DRENNUKOL-618334 format. One record per residue (C-alpha): chain; residue number from 1; x, y negated, z negated. Coordinates in steps of 0.1 Angstrom, whole numbers, plus 5000, padded with zeros to 4 digits. Layout:
BEGIN
c,k,xx,yy,zz
A,NUM,X,Y,Z;
...
This chain:
BEGIN
c,k,xx,yy,zz
A,1,2430,8233,2480;
A,2,2413,8249,2510;
A,3,2432,8242,2542;
A,4,2413,8232,2573;
A,5,2430,8235,2606;
A,6,2417,8212,2634;
A,7,2400,8231,2663;
A,8,2416,8223,2697;
A,9,2414,8238,2732;
A,10,2431,8210,2752;
A,11,2462,8192,2742;
A,12,2467,8154,2750;
A,13,2480,8162,2785;
A,14,2450,8184,2793;
A,15,2467,8218,2789;
A,16,2450,8247,2774;
A,17,2461,8256,2738;
A,18,2439,8287,2737;
A,19,2413,8305,2759;
A,20,2382,8284,2765;
A,21,2348,8295,2752;
A,22,2324,8310,2778;
A,23,2300,8282,2773;
A,24,2324,8257,2789;
A,25,2315,8264,2825;
A,26,2327,8243,2855;
A,27,2293,8227,2857;
A,28,2294,8219,2820;
A,29,2329,8203,2822;
A,30,2319,8182,2852;
A,31,2287,8170,2836;
A,32,2305,8161,2804;
A,33,2331,8141,2823;
A,34,2304,8123,2842;
A,35,2287,8111,2810;
A,36,2321,8102,2794;
A,37,2329,8080,2823;
A,38,2294,8065,2823;
A,39,2297,8057,2786;
A,40,2330,8040,2791;
A,41,2319,8019,2820;
A,42,2288,8010,2801;
A,43,2310,8000,2772;
A,44,2331,7977,2794;
A,45,2299,7960,2808;
A,46,2284,7955,2774;
A,47,2315,7937,2762;
A,48,2315,7915,2792;
A,49,2278,7906,2786;
A,50,2286,7898,2750;
A,51,2316,7876,2760;
A,52,2294,7856,2783;
A,53,2266,7851,2758;
A,54,2241,7875,2772;
A,55,2244,7901,2744;
A,56,2247,7900,2706;
A,57,2275,7913,2685;
A,58,2284,7947,2700;
A,59,2302,7978,2685;
A,60,2324,7994,2712;
A,61,2324,8031,2716;
A,62,2359,8032,2732;
A,63,2377,8064,2721;
A,64,2347,8083,2708;
A,65,2333,8096,2742;
A,66,2345,8132,2735;
A,67,2326,8132,2703;
A,68,2293,8118,2713;
A,69,2289,8133,2748;
A,70,2295,8170,2738;
A,71,2273,8165,2707;
A,72,2244,8153,2728;
A,73,2248,8180,2754;
A,74,2248,8207,2728;
A,75,2216,8195,2712;
A,76,2181,8208,2721;
A,77,2157,8183,2734;
A,78,2135,8186,2703;
A,79,2164,8182,2679;
A,80,2166,8147,2662;
A,81,2196,8124,2666;
A,82,2201,8101,2636;
A,83,2229,8078,2648;
A,84,2249,8050,2634;
A,85,2258,8019,2653;
A,86,2286,8034,2675;
A,87,2266,8063,2691;
A,88,2254,8047,2723;
A,89,2271,8075,2743;
A,90,2249,8101,2724;
A,91,2218,8080,2733;
A,92,2228,8076,2770;
A,93,2235,8113,2773;
A,94,2202,8121,2756;
A,95,2184,8101,2784;
A,96,2179,8066,2770;
A,97,2181,8042,2800;
A,98,2212,8019,2799;
A,99,2191,7988,2800;
A,100,2172,7999,2769;
A,101,2205,8005,2750;
A,102,2214,7969,2760;
A,103,2181,7957,2747;
A,104,2190,7968,2712;
A,105,2223,7949,2712;
A,106,2204,7919,2727;
A,107,2182,7917,2695;
A,108,2151,7930,2713;
A,109,2128,7953,2692;
A,110,2122,7974,2722;
A,111,2158,7986,2719;
A,112,2147,8003,2686;
A,113,2120,8025,2702;
A,114,2128,8033,2738;
A,115,2104,8059,2752;
A,116,2131,8083,2761;
A,117,2143,8083,2724;
A,118,2112,8104,2716;
A,119,2118,8113,2679;
A,120,2154,8102,2678;
A,121,2161,8075,2652;
A,122,2173,8040,2662;
A,123,2208,8028,2652;
A,124,2215,8025,2615;
A,125,2236,7994,2607;
A,126,2235,7998,2569;
A,127,2265,8021,2562;
A,128,2257,8057,2555;
A,129,2219,8054,2550;
A,130,2214,8074,2581;
A,131,2229,8105,2563;
A,132,2199,8106,2539;
A,133,2174,8099,2567;
A,134,2188,8130,2585;
A,135,2183,8151,2554;
A,136,2146,8139,2553;
A,137,2141,8149,2589;
A,138,2158,8183,2582;
A,139,2136,8189,2552;
A,140,2105,8185,2574;
A,141,2119,8210,2599;
A,142,2125,8235,2570;
A,143,2091,8230,2554;
A,144,2075,8235,2589;
A,145,2097,8266,2596;
A,146,2109,8250,2629;
A,147,2141,8260,2646;
A,148,2153,8225,2650;
A,149,2182,8205,2636;
A,150,2189,8169,2627;
A,151,2223,8156,2638;
A,152,2238,8126,2622;
A,153,2271,8108,2627;
A,154,2291,8085,2605;
A,155,2325,8067,2606;
A,156,2353,8076,2583;
A,157,2347,8045,2561;
A,158,2311,8055,2557;
A,159,2320,8087,2539;
A,160,2331,8067,2509;
A,161,2295,8055,2503;
A,162,2272,8071,2477;
A,163,2245,8077,2503;
A,164,2268,8100,2522;
A,165,2278,8120,2492;
A,166,2241,8123,2480;
A,167,2231,8135,2515;
A,168,2258,8162,2514;
A,169,2247,8173,2480;
A,170,2210,8176,2489;
A,171,2218,8193,2522;
A,172,2240,8219,2504;
A,173,2215,8226,2476;
A,174,2185,8228,2498;
A,175,2202,8245,2527;
A,176,2190,8220,2552;
A,177,2193,8223,2590;
A,178,2214,8192,2595;
A,179,2248,8187,2611;
A,180,2270,8159,2597;
A,181,2297,8146,2622;
A,182,2324,8123,2609;
A,183,2341,8102,2635;
A,184,2374,8098,2618;
A,185,2387,8070,2640;
A,186,2413,8059,2614;
A,187,2400,8024,2607;
A,188,2370,8012,2586;
A,189,2371,7977,2601;
A,190,2405,7966,2588;
A,191,2410,7993,2562;
A,192,2432,8023,2574;
A,193,2422,8059,2566;
A,194,2451,8065,2543;
A,195,2439,8040,2517;
A,196,2401,8047,2521;
A,197,2400,8081,2504;
A,198,2424,8103,2484;
A,199,2409,8134,2500;
A,200,2435,8152,2521;
A,201,2409,8157,2547;
A,202,2375,8141,2549;
A,203,2360,8176,2557;
A,204,2370,8185,2520;
A,205,2339,8164,2510;
A,206,2317,8189,2527;
A,207,2334,8218,2510;
A,208,2328,8201,2476;
A,209,2291,8202,2484;
A,210,2291,8238,2493;
A,211,2287,8231,2530;
A,212,2308,8249,2557;
A,213,2332,8222,2570;
A,214,2358,8220,2597;
A,215,2381,8196,2614;
A,216,2381,8192,2652;
A,217,2403,8173,2676;
A,218,2379,8145,2685;
A,219,2396,8137,2718;
A,220,2390,8173,2730;
A,221,2354,8176,2743;
A,222,2356,8214,2745;
A,223,2365,8216,2708;
A,224,2336,8193,2699;
A,225,2312,8213,2721;
A,226,2322,8246,2704;
A,227,2320,8231,2669;
A,228,2287,8214,2674;
A,229,2271,8244,2690;
A,230,2282,8267,2662;
A,231,2268,8242,2637;
A,232,2235,8240,2655;
A,233,2232,8277,2657;
A,234,2237,8280,2620;
A,235,2209,8254,2615;
A,236,2185,8272,2638;
A,237,2192,8305,2620;
A,238,2183,8290,2586;
A,239,2218,8291,2573;
A,240,2219,8254,2563;
A,241,2242,8224,2570;
A,242,2276,8220,2586;
A,243,2301,8192,2584;
A,244,2324,8184,2613;
A,245,2353,8159,2609;
A,246,2363,8148,2644;
A,247,2398,8133,2644;
A,248,2398,8104,2669;
A,249,2410,8068,2671;
A,250,2391,8036,2675;
A,251,2407,8021,2707;
A,252,2386,7989,2704;
A,253,2381,7962,2679;
A,254,2356,7972,2652;
A,255,2330,7950,2670;
A,256,2331,7920,2693;
A,257,2332,7899,2661;
A,258,2365,7915,2651;
A,259,2401,7910,2662;
A,260,2420,7942,2655;
A,261,2454,7927,2665;
A,262,2453,7909,2631;
A,263,2457,7941,2612;
A,264,2464,7971,2635;
A,265,2500,7979,2646;
A,266,2503,7977,2684;
A,267,2526,8007,2685;
A,268,2499,8028,2668;
A,269,2474,8018,2694;
A,270,2498,8026,2722;
A,271,2503,8061,2708;
A,272,2465,8065,2705;
A,273,2460,8056,2741;
A,274,2483,8085,2751;
A,275,2458,8109,2735;
A,276,2426,8093,2748;
A,277,2398,8117,2758;
A,278,2390,8108,2794;
A,279,2425,8114,2806;
A,280,2427,8147,2788;
A,281,2396,8161,2804;
A,282,2404,8147,2838;
A,283,2439,8163,2838;
A,284,2424,8196,2830;
A,285,2398,8193,2857;
A,286,2425,8185,2882;
A,287,2446,8215,2871;
A,288,2416,8237,2877;
A,289,2411,8222,2912;
A,290,2377,8209,2901;
A,291,2387,8173,2906;
A,292,2407,8150,2927;
A,293,2413,8113,2934;
A,294,2385,8110,2960;
A,295,2360,8125,2936;
A,296,2372,8101,2909;
A,297,2368,8071,2931;
A,298,2333,8082,2943;
A,299,2322,8088,2906;
A,300,2334,8053,2895;
A,301,2317,8037,2924;
A,302,2284,8055,2917;
A,303,2285,8047,2880;
A,304,2295,8011,2886;
A,305,2264,8007,2906;
A,306,2243,8023,2879;
A,307,2257,8002,2852;
A,308,2254,7969,2871;
A,309,2218,7977,2881;
A,310,2210,7984,2844;
A,311,2227,7951,2834;
A,312,2207,7932,2859;
A,313,2175,7947,2847;
A,314,2184,7938,2811;
A,315,2192,7902,2820;
A,316,2160,7898,2840;
A,317,2138,7914,2815;
A,318,2113,7888,2800;
A,319,2116,7884,2762;
A,320,2092,7899,2738;
A,321,2066,7875,2722;
A,322,2077,7859,2690;
A,323,2051,7881,2672;
A,324,2072,7912,2678;
A,325,2095,7904,2649;
A,326,2066,7910,2626;
A,327,2051,7941,2643;
A,328,2075,7968,2632;
A,329,2080,7961,2595;
A,330,2050,7980,2581;
A,331,2025,8005,2595;
A,332,1998,7980,2584;
A,333,2009,7944,2578;
A,334,2005,7928,2545;
A,335,1982,7897,2542;
A,336,2013,7874,2538;
A,337,2030,7890,2568;
A,338,1998,7885,2589;
A,339,1997,7849,2580;
A,340,2033,7844,2590;
A,341,2027,7862,2622;
A,342,1996,7840,2630;
A,343,2016,7809,2622;
A,344,2045,7819,2644;
A,345,2022,7827,2674;
A,346,2006,7792,2671;
A,347,2039,7775,2669;
A,348,2051,7795,2700;
A,349,2020,7785,2720;
A,350,2024,7748,2710;
A,351,2060,7745,2719;
A,352,2074,7754,2685;
A,353,2067,7723,2665;
A,354,2083,7721,2632;
A,355,2069,7735,2600;
A,356,2048,7710,2580;
A,357,2045,7710,2542;
A,358,2014,7728,2530;
A,359,2012,7752,2558;
A,360,2013,7790,2554;
A,361,2049,7804,2553;
């Protein structure tokens, strides 16, 4: 069996374990920390909105900040992000306004097509289907001879789906410019990693498909930056796909509809918090005299204002017309769908009177 050794530059206390790559400048480190803090504060606000009935079921990103943010920072503007439902930090770092991320979780169609998303895909809730979508995007890049890459993320549980294995296979055979990132956060809802898959490492699945694969400490943003940049460069150079398994831990419930205390040992969670990514990067910044308590307080105050302003915009935003639920299913609506849309619009204008037998449905 091929051994894969996790890439790491910072240990859980923020100490260097090896010399840092030249790409990790002071400016990059500070920018990365800014977006990691922003993502975590956004997460806290989103959960508060859900608990007060102002947001739908929400998937927390807590613990994945050092995976998403460096990934987004490494991507070119014209690369395409193909996310799953826990990648809001990627979207935020790529420029999607916070209030428009909230729109998605509020059930508003506008959250699926924010202007700043450009060609990035919306969240995929079906497990692992995004992996194949990314291969489709990457195929288009290859056919057009474009130096672009598709970047797609997935949870550890999703790697057990046939869609994921099929995507790896086609990416390997066709040498597609796609980067697969596994957020191995140890729990697929209530199923722990050790009984999800007999593979010693989830990265082994990429090796089986003929794809260069590696493990990374997913709580180390510098390791993630280095791994993702290398994978993107391979894609741009026409050398095909890469798989990155980022070892992290889901510090939250699976979603706000879940209660992880029913199945997850509290001692395990306590240990995971000691390795969490924000503390790690902050400690390193302090050790390099790039950060101190006053800067930390100022950043939190600034971001708190940004997040609250976005939440206020989201709450105050008028709802879309009822017809919007029909408008994004097909490029051209079918006759039956158009009838349903017309019927719904009439009912909305007349106060939503009940359906009568014999009417179009």
